[in-house]
C-alpha positions in Angstrom: -56.7 104.2 53.9 -55.2 101.2 55.7 -52.9 101.9 58.6 -49.4 100.5 58.9 -50.4 98.0 61.5 -53.3 96.5 59.6 -53.1 93.4 57.4 -51.5 93.8 54.0 -53.8 93.9 51.0 -52.6 93.0 47.5 -53.0 95.7 44.9 -55.8 95.2 42.4 -55.5 95.6 38.7 -56.5 99.2 38.7 -53.9 100.0 41.4 -51.2 98.2 39.5 -51.9 100.2 36.3 -51.6 103.4 38.4 -48.3 102.2 39.8 -47.0 101.2 36.4 -48.0 104.6 34.9 -46.3 106.6 37.7 -43.2 104.4 37.9 -42.7 104.8 34.1 -43.2 108.5 34.3 -40.8 108.8 37.2 -38.2 106.8 35.3 -38.5 109.1 32.3 -38.2 112.3 34.4 -34.8 111.1 35.7 -33.8 109.7 32.3 -34.1 113.1 30.7 -32.6 114.8 33.8 -29.4 112.8 33.6 -29.2 112.5 29.8 -28.5 116.2 29.7 -24.9 115.9 31.2 -24.1 113.2 28.6 -25.3 115.6 25.8 -23.2 118.5 27.1 -20.0 116.9 25.7 -21.6 117.1 22.2 -23.1 120.5 22.6 -19.8 122.2 23.4 -18.6 121.6 19.9 -22.0 121.7 18.1 -22.8 125.3 19.3 -19.1 126.5 19.4 -19.6 127.5 23.1 -17.9 127.0 26.4 -18.5 124.7 29.3 -19.3 127.8 31.4 -22.1 128.9 29.0 -23.6 125.5 28.9 -23.3 125.3 32.7 -25.6 128.3 32.9 -28.1 126.7 30.4 -28.2 123.5 32.6 -28.4 125.4 35.8 -31.5 127.2 34.6 -33.2 124.0 33.6 -32.3 122.2 36.8 -33.3 125.3 38.8 -36.7 125.3 37.3 -37.0 121.6 37.9 -36.6 122.3 41.6 -38.4 125.5 42.2 -41.4 124.5 40.1 -42.3 121.7 42.5 -44.2 124.0 44.8 -46.4 125.7 42.2 -46.8 122.2 40.7 -48.1 120.9 44.0 -50.6 123.8 44.2 -51.9 122.9 40.7 -52.2 119.3 41.7 -54.6 120.1 44.5 -56.7 122.2 42.2 -56.8 120.2 39.0 -55.9 116.6 40.0 -52.7 114.5 39.5 -53.4 112.7 36.2 -53.8 115.9 34.0 -50.6 117.3 35.5 -48.6 114.0 34.8 -49.9 113.9 31.2 -48.9 117.6 30.8 -45.5 116.8 32.3 -44.9 113.9 29.8 -46.1 116.0 26.8 -44.0 118.9 27.9 -40.9 116.8 28.3 -41.4 115.1 24.9 -42.0 118.5 23.3 -38.9 120.0 25.0 -36.6 117.2 23.7 -38.0 117.6 20.2 -37.2 121.3 20.5 -33.7 120.4 21.7 -33.3 118.2 18.6 -34.2 121.1 16.3 -32.4 123.9 18.2 -30.3 125.9 15.7 -28.7 128.2 18.3 -27.6 128.2 21.9 -30.5 130.5 23.0 -33.0 128.1 21.5 -31.3 125.2 23.2 -31.4 127.1 26.5 -35.2 127.7 26.0 -35.7 124.1 25.3 -33.9 122.9 28.4 -35.8 125.5 30.5 -39.1 124.1 29.1 -38.0 120.7 30.2 -37.3 121.9 33.7 -40.7 123.5 34.0 -42.5 120.5 32.6 -40.6 118.0 34.8 -41.0 120.1 37.9 -44.7 119.1 38.4 -44.1 115.4 38.3 -43.1 114.6 41.9 -46.0 116.3 43.6 -48.4 115.0 41.0 -47.1 111.4 40.9 -46.7 111.0 44.7 -50.0 112.6 45.5 -51.8 110.2 43.1 -50.1 107.2 44.6 -50.8 108.3 48.2 -54.6 108.8 47.5 -55.3 105.9 45.0 -53.3 102.9 46.3 -54.0 101.1 49.6 -50.5 99.6 49.8 -49.0 103.0 49.9 -45.5 102.1 51.0 -45.1 99.3 48.4 -46.4 101.6 45.7 -43.8 104.3 46.7 -41.2 101.5 46.5 -42.1 100.5 43.0 -42.3 104.1 42.0 -38.8 104.6 43.3 -37.5 101.6 41.4 -38.8 103.2 38.2 -36.8 106.4 39.2 -33.7 104.5 40.0 -33.8 102.6 36.7 -34.1 105.9 34.9 -31.2 107.3 36.9 -28.9 104.3 36.2 -30.0 103.2 32.7 -31.2 106.4 31.1 -27.7 108.0 30.7 -26.3 104.7 29.7 -28.8 104.4 26.9 -28.1 107.9 25.8 -24.4 107.3 25.7 -24.8 104.1 23.7 -27.1 105.7 21.2 -24.7 108.6 20.7 -22.0 106.1 19.6 -24.1 105.2 16.5 -26.4 108.2 15.8 -26.3 111.9 15.5 -27.3 113.7 18.7 -30.3 115.4 17.1 -31.7 112.0 16.1 -31.0 110.7 19.6 -32.8 113.6 21.4 -35.7 113.2 19.0 -35.9 109.5 19.8 -35.8 110.2 23.5 -39.1 112.0 23.1 -40.9 108.8 22.0 -41.0 107.0 25.4 -42.8 109.9 26.9 -45.4 109.9 24.2 -45.8 106.1 24.7 -46.2 106.4 28.5 -48.6 109.3 28.1 -50.7 107.3 25.7 -50.8 104.5 28.3 -51.7 107.0 31.0 -54.8 108.2 29.1 -56.2 104.7 29.5 -55.5 104.5 33.3 -58.5 105.2 35.5 -57.7 107.1 38.7 -59.8 108.0 41.7 -58.4 111.0 43.4 -61.3 111.5 45.8 -60.8 111.6 49.5 -59.3 108.2 50.2 -60.2 108.3 53.9 -56.8 109.3 55.1 -57.8 112.7 56.3 -59.2 113.0 59.8 -62.2 115.0 61.0 -60.1 118.1 61.4 -58.8 117.7 57.8 -62.3 117.3 56.5 -63.5 120.4 58.3 -60.5 122.3 57.0 -61.4 121.2 53.4 -64.9 122.6 53.9 -63.6 125.9 55.2 -60.9 126.2 52.6 -61.7 128.6 49.7 -63.1 126.8 46.7 -63.1 123.6 48.7 -64.8 120.5 47.4 -65.6 117.0 48.7 -63.2 115.3 46.3 -60.2 116.9 47.8 -59.5 119.1 44.8 -60.3 122.8 44.2 -61.2 124.4 40.9 -59.2 127.7 41.3 -55.9 129.0 42.6 -55.8 131.9 45.0 -53.5 133.2 47.6 -56.2 132.7 50.2 -56.6 129.0 49.4 -52.8 128.4 49.3 -52.5 130.2 52.7 -55.3 128.1 54.2 -53.8 124.9 53.0 -50.4 125.9 54.3 -51.8 126.7 57.7 -53.6 123.4 57.7 -50.2 121.6 57.1 -48.4 123.7 59.8 -51.1 123.0 62.3 -50.4 119.3 62.1 -46.7 119.7 62.6 -45.7 119.5 59.0 -42.7 121.8 59.6 -41.0 118.9 61.5 -41.6 116.6 58.5 -40.2 119.3 56.3 -37.1 119.5 58.5 -36.6 115.8 58.0 -36.9 115.8 54.2 -34.5 118.7 54.1 -31.8 116.8 56.0 -32.5 113.8 53.8 -32.1 115.8 50.6 -29.0 117.4 51.9 -27.4 114.0 52.7 -28.5 112.7 49.2 -26.9 115.6 47.3 -23.8 115.9 49.5 -23.1 112.2 49.2 -23.7 111.7 45.4 -22.3 114.9 43.9 -18.6 114.0 44.0 -19.0 110.3 44.6 -17.8 109.2 41.1 -14.5 111.0 41.7 -14.1 109.7 45.3 -14.8 106.1 44.1 -12.3 106.5 41.3 -9.6 107.9 43.5 -9.9 105.1 46.0 -10.2 102.3 43.5 -7.3 103.7 41.5 -5.1 103.3 44.6 -6.3 99.7 45.4 -6.6 98.0 42.0 -5.1 98.3 38.5 -7.8 97.4 36.0 -6.7 97.6 32.3 -9.8 96.6 30.3 -9.0 99.4 27.9 -5.6 99.7 26.1 -3.8 102.7 27.6 -2.9 103.8 24.1 -6.6 103.6 23.0 -8.4 106.9 22.3 -11.0 105.7 24.8 -8.6 105.2 27.6 -9.2 108.6 29.1 -13.0 107.9 29.2 -12.6 104.6 31.1 -12.8 105.1 34.9 -13.7 102.1 37.1 -15.1 104.5 39.6 -17.9 105.4 37.3 -19.0 101.8 37.0 -19.0 101.4 40.8 -21.1 104.6 40.9 -23.6 103.1 38.5 -23.6 100.0 40.7 -24.4 102.1 43.8 -27.3 103.7 42.0 -28.5 100.3 40.7 -28.5 98.6 44.1 -30.8 101.5 45.1 -33.5 99.5 43.3 -33.4 97.0 46.2 -33.4 99.8 48.7 -36.6 101.3 47.1 -38.3 97.9 47.3 -37.2 97.3 50.9 -38.3 100.8 52.0 -41.7 100.3 50.4 -42.2 97.0 52.2 -41.1 98.5 55.5 -43.5 101.4 55.2 -46.4 99.1 54.9 -45.5 97.2 58.1 -44.3 99.8 60.6 -45.0 103.6 61.0 -42.7 105.1 58.4 -41.3 107.8 60.6 -39.9 105.1 63.0 -38.3 103.3 60.0 -36.7 106.6 59.1 -35.1 107.0 62.5 -33.5 103.6 62.1 -32.4 104.3 58.5 -30.8 107.6 59.2 -28.9 106.1 62.1 -27.6 103.4 59.8 -26.6 106.1 57.2 -24.7 107.9 60.0 -22.8 104.7 60.9 -22.0 103.9 57.2 -20.7 107.4 56.7 -18.3 107.0 59.6 -17.2 103.6 58.2 -16.6 104.8 54.6 -13.0 106.1 55.0 -11.8 103.3 57.2 -13.2 100.8 54.7 -10.9 102.2 51.9 -8.1 100.0 53.2 -9.3 97.0 51.1 -11.3 96.5 48.0 -13.8 94.1 49.5 -14.7 96.3 52.5 -14.7 99.5 50.4 -17.1 98.0 47.8 -19.3 96.5 50.5 -19.7 99.8 52.4 -20.3 101.7 49.1 -23.1 99.3 48.0 -24.6 99.3 51.5 -24.7 103.1 51.4 -26.5 102.8 48.0 -29.1 100.5 49.4 -29.7 102.5 52.7 -29.8 105.8 50.9 -32.6 104.8 48.6 -34.5 102.8 51.3 -35.1 106.2 52.9 -37.1 107.5 49.9 -40.3 105.4 50.1 -40.4 105.8 53.9 -40.0 109.6 53.6 -42.8 109.8 51.0 -45.1 107.6 53.1 -44.3 109.9 56.1 -45.2 113.0 54.1 -48.5 111.4 53.0 -49.3 110.3 56.6 -48.8 113.7 58.0 -50.7 115.7 55.4 -54.4 115.9 54.7 -55.8 114.6 51.4 -56.9 118.0 50.2 -53.4 119.5 50.7 -51.5 116.4 49.5 -50.1 118.0 46.4 -49.0 121.1 48.3 -47.3 119.0 50.9 -45.3 117.2 48.2 -44.6 120.5 46.5 -43.0 121.8 49.7 -41.2 118.5 50.2 -39.5 118.5 46.8 -38.7 122.2 47.0 -36.8 121.3 50.2 -35.2 118.2 48.7 -34.2 119.8 45.4 -33.9 123.4 46.6 -32.3 123.4 50.0 -30.8 120.0 49.4 -28.9 121.3 46.4 -26.7 123.2 48.8 -25.1 119.8 49.5 -23.2 120.1 46.2 -21.6 123.3 47.4 -21.0 121.9 50.9 -19.3 118.8 49.5 -17.1 120.8 47.1 -16.1 123.2 49.8 -15.2 120.4 52.3 -13.2 118.4 49.7 -11.3 121.6 48.7 -10.4 122.8 52.2 -10.2 119.5 54.0 -10.7 116.0 52.5 -13.0 112.9 52.3 -12.6 112.0 56.0 -14.1 115.4 57.0 -16.8 115.1 54.3 -18.1 111.8 55.7 -18.0 113.1 59.3 -20.3 116.0 58.1 -22.5 113.4 56.4 -22.8 111.5 59.6 -23.8 114.7 61.4 -26.5 115.4 58.8 -27.8 111.8 59.1 -27.9 112.1 62.9 -29.9 115.4 62.6 -32.2 113.5 60.2 -32.7 110.7 62.8 -33.5 113.3 65.5 -36.0 115.1 63.3 -37.7 111.8 62.3 -38.0 111.0 66.0 -39.5 114.4 66.6 -42.1 113.7 63.8 -43.4 110.7 65.7 -43.6 112.5 69.0 -44.8 116.0 68.1 -46.6 115.9 64.7 -50.2 114.8 64.1 -50.9 111.9 61.7 -53.7 112.5 59.3 -54.5 108.9 58.4 
């Protein structure tokens, strides 16, 4: 695998097909993830239930989406990425078909849980495939992130628009079709998940010693001994420091985004008076300019993903992360002072969106650089368990701070989290061992 200081090599046709397959799959994972909150407004009446009951349904699905990443990573190292991605797509499509047919709340809950399990394997599978099959690793992660951001921003919008014209059961059935199409395309994509040369001699030796080890970096069986051996291999290279960074990154991400629509709406409501919708219209309560700025923040993340990918191919990604987390700390401290005027507030909000998503390709490239090929899936499994699992505490943290204090204190805490992330990224470059 080419190092970050070596000349850039353009992707060939096979690599572009892999990037297209994974970016499309990534976009669909987040499309389904964020279409569920849109559908909740319909399900409350359809199933004659309460928001609390539906909250439990969604929590189970999202919980499985997070905790399933680790076992998903283990399966990737044993059976390869492409079969797991295809299974993910088939599982998500099947789950949404089951949602469309659900006659009762328990069946709906089972369908959403099935979606969570199916989707949970995607991140370790997709990122492992890119890290081992594409030479321009950072750029590939950037395009992959762009696919995810488009799913985050446009997926819920598409769902909401379709619900204006069609019954929710038809909409959820239709949502299954893109996954079938991407899976059909994926079947035609040739992948090479053999050792891409990014493991060092120690990593190769460890693969030989690992139970059920094979020369192609995959193992045919799952056992406690093999999982333990691979985990020890990761820890020996200082992966715990990398894990600390991704945890801080995930905590910042969730703390920042969870209540951002409300924060943006509150600030803009005090700065401007936009009346696109007639106050007497039945849609007036649904119009909130803060939601549209929130979508804009997610959309400009596309540029951040691309920028992060390009940076990761030109400098050691962990150094880029130190700089980016420092920038995020500074932007967090600027957020509240910027609320004095529309121009500065919008500028800081959009800058946060770009910087936040620039981190992701750099973070993924760092995980790949500091993990051996034969344990790559496991490394991303641990990574996304930290991001989605421990990082999920950011929602509680943000809610608690906003309840007991206010936005100023929230963004000071965000600055502290970013500073700790910058320190952990610096520690990665000093104390961890690169494997490529």
